[in-house]
C-alpha positions in Angstrom: 0.0 0.0 0.0 1.5 3.3 -1.1 1.5 6.1 1.4 0.2 9.5 0.4 2.9 11.8 -0.9 3.0 14.8 1.4 6.2 16.0 -0.2 4.0 18.5 -2.2 4.7 20.9 0.6 8.4 20.9 -0.4 10.7 22.5 2.2 7.7 23.0 4.5 6.7 19.3 4.6 8.3 18.5 8.0 7.0 21.8 9.4 3.5 20.9 8.2 3.6 17.5 9.9 4.7 19.2 13.1 1.9 21.7 13.0 -0.6 18.9 12.3 0.6 16.6 15.1 1.2 19.6 17.4 -2.4 20.7 16.9 -3.6 17.2 17.8 -1.3 17.2 20.9 -2.7 20.7 21.9 -6.3 19.5 21.7 -5.5 16.4 23.8 -3.7 18.5 26.4 -6.6 21.0 26.5 -9.2 18.1 26.8 -7.1 16.6 29.7 -6.4 20.0 31.3 -2.8 19.0 31.2 -0.9 22.0 29.6 0.9 22.8 32.9 2.0 19.2 33.5 3.1 18.8 29.9 5.0 22.1 30.1 7.0 21.0 33.1 7.8 17.6 31.5 8.8 19.2 28.2 11.1 21.7 30.1 12.9 18.9 31.8 13.2 16.7 28.7 14.1 19.5 26.3 17.8 19.8 27.0 18.3 16.0 26.9 16.4 15.7 23.6 18.2 18.8 22.2 21.7 17.2 22.8 20.6 13.9 21.5 19.1 15.4 18.4 22.1 17.7 17.8 24.5 14.8 18.2 22.7 12.3 15.9 22.4 15.0 13.2 26.0 16.0 13.6 27.3 12.4 13.2 25.0 11.7 10.3 22.6 9.2 11.9 19.8 10.8 9.9 19.1 13.7 7.6 15.9 15.8 7.0 15.6 16.7 3.3 12.1 18.2 3.3 12.6 21.0 5.8 12.7 24.8 5.8 16.5 25.0 6.2 16.1 27.3 9.2 18.4 26.3 12.0 18.4 27.4 15.6 21.3 26.4 17.9 22.6 23.9 15.5 19.5 21.9 14.7 16.6 22.5 12.3 13.6 24.6 13.5 11.4 21.6 12.9 13.4 19.5 15.4 12.9 22.0 18.1 9.2 21.7 17.5 9.4 17.9 17.4 11.1 18.0 20.8 8.0 19.7 22.2 5.3 17.9 20.2 6.3 14.3 20.9 6.2 14.4 24.7 3.1 16.7 24.6 1.3 14.1 22.5 2.3 11.3 24.8 1.3 13.2 27.9 -2.0 14.2 26.3 -2.8 10.6 25.5 -1.7 9.4 28.9 -3.8 12.0 30.8 -6.9 11.2 28.7 -6.4 7.5 29.2 -5.6 7.6 32.9 -7.3 10.8 34.0 -6.0 13.4 36.4 -4.1 12.4 39.6 -7.3 13.2 41.6 -9.4 10.8 39.5 -7.0 7.9 39.9 -7.9 5.0 42.1 -4.6 3.2 41.9 
């Protein structure tokens, strides 16, 4: 089965996927009332993820051809967004599945 070609966005392809999944993460966090909790987690994870991302790009583990070309602090703009979106998405799903700490019976 062939996947849809989203490369039509050219250098904005990766950014568009970040906006799409970031929007989904934002809706989940809003529904779970978990923006503050996600923000704290992202703030702690960000430096670790940044170093990991910078290093793997620097040594050539992967490359990102369909990106804007804008770099901040040695990594693509899209990667900075990715570092925020992924944990936010995970936390949003986790909070919706398990509820707030006050709702838990475990």
